[in-house]
C-alpha positions as CSV (number, residue, x, y, z in Angstrom):
1,M,11.5,1.7,-6.2
2,K,9.5,0.5,-9.1
3,F,5.8,0.3,-8.4
4,P,3.5,-2.2,-10.2
5,V,1.5,0.6,-11.9
6,D,2.0,3.1,-14.6
7,E,2.0,6.9,-14.2
8,T,-1.6,7.1,-15.6
9,T,-2.9,4.9,-12.8
10,L,-1.1,6.9,-10.1
11,T,-2.4,10.1,-11.5
12,G,-6.0,8.7,-11.5
13,W,-5.6,7.5,-7.9
14,S,-4.2,10.9,-6.9
15,S,-7.0,12.7,-8.6
16,L,-9.7,10.5,-6.9
17,L,-8.2,11.3,-3.5
18,G,-7.7,15.0,-4.4
19,L,-3.9,14.8,-3.8
20,T,-1.6,17.5,-4.9
21,E,1.7,16.5,-6.7
22,E,3.5,17.1,-3.4
23,Q,1.0,14.9,-1.5
24,T,1.3,12.2,-4.2
25,A,5.1,12.2,-3.8
26,A,4.8,12.1,0.0
27,T,2.3,9.2,-0.3
28,L,4.8,7.2,-2.5
29,R,7.7,8.0,-0.2
30,H,5.6,6.8,2.8
31,I,4.8,3.5,1.0
32,E,8.5,2.9,0.1
33,E,9.5,3.7,3.8
34,T,7.0,1.3,5.0
35,L,8.2,-1.4,2.7
36,R,11.8,-0.7,3.7
37,I,10.9,-1.3,7.3
38,G,9.4,-4.6,6.4
39,Y,12.5,-5.4,4.3
40,A,14.8,-4.6,7.3
41,H,12.7,-7.0,9.5
42,R,12.3,-9.8,6.9
43,P,12.7,-13.4,8.0
44,A,16.0,-15.2,7.7
45,A,14.8,-17.2,4.7
46,L,14.5,-14.0,2.7
47,R,17.8,-12.4,3.8
48,L,19.5,-13.0,0.5
49,L,17.0,-11.0,-1.5
50,T,17.6,-7.4,-2.5
51,F,15.0,-4.8,-1.7
52,D,13.8,-4.9,-5.3
53,E,13.5,-8.7,-5.3
54,F,11.7,-8.5,-2.0
55,T,9.1,-6.1,-3.3
56,A,8.8,-7.6,-6.8
57,G,5.9,-9.7,-5.8
58,M,3.7,-6.7,-4.9
59,D,0.6,-6.6,-6.9
60,I,-1.6,-3.7,-7.9
61,D,-4.2,-4.4,-5.2
62,E,-1.7,-4.3,-2.5
63,L,-0.3,-1.0,-3.8
64,A,-3.8,0.4,-4.3
65,L,-4.6,-0.3,-0.6
66,M,-1.4,1.2,0.6
67,F,-1.9,4.3,-1.6
68,L,-5.5,4.7,-0.5
69,T,-4.7,4.5,3.3
70,S,-1.5,6.6,3.0
71,G,-3.2,9.2,0.8
72,L,-6.1,9.5,3.2
73,R,-3.8,10.1,6.1
74,I,-1.8,12.7,4.2
75,T,-5.0,14.6,3.4
76,G,-6.1,14.5,7.1
77,H,-8.5,11.6,7.0
78,Q,-6.9,9.3,9.6
79,Q,-10.2,7.8,10.8
80,A,-11.1,6.7,7.2
81,A,-7.7,5.2,6.7
82,H,-8.0,3.3,10.0
83,S,-11.4,2.1,9.1
84,I,-10.3,0.6,5.8
85,E,-7.3,-1.1,7.5
86,M,-9.6,-2.6,10.1
87,R,-11.9,-4.0,7.4
88,V,-9.0,-5.6,5.6
89,I,-7.6,-7.1,8.8
90,T,-11.0,-8.5,9.9
91,A,-11.7,-9.8,6.4
92,Q,-8.6,-12.0,6.6
93,F,-9.9,-13.8,9.7
94,K,-13.4,-14.5,8.4
95,P,-14.1,-18.0,7.2
96,P,-14.7,-18.2,3.4
97,R,-18.4,-18.0,2.4
98,Q,-19.9,-21.3,1.5
99,S,-21.9,-21.6,-1.7
100,D,-25.4,-23.0,-1.6
């Protein structure tokens, strides 16, 4: 799978999380496995897309979030990963802030 970031970015993220090369590889495998599960359960309107076409729209922010939560879990910080995911989910349901 082609991720929407370069190797330098992945190395930087790994360094920030303190991941070893093996943990980084495991994190990327976990992300791809998760996306493949989503692909297997895609709606009928998307059935004609290949996996690469299905994931082509992924942006760097989406990957960064998945890398952060997966990396935290791999390094034993399940509660931190869960906390981040809950913040993202609840933020989706908050009404937009109104400007004054």
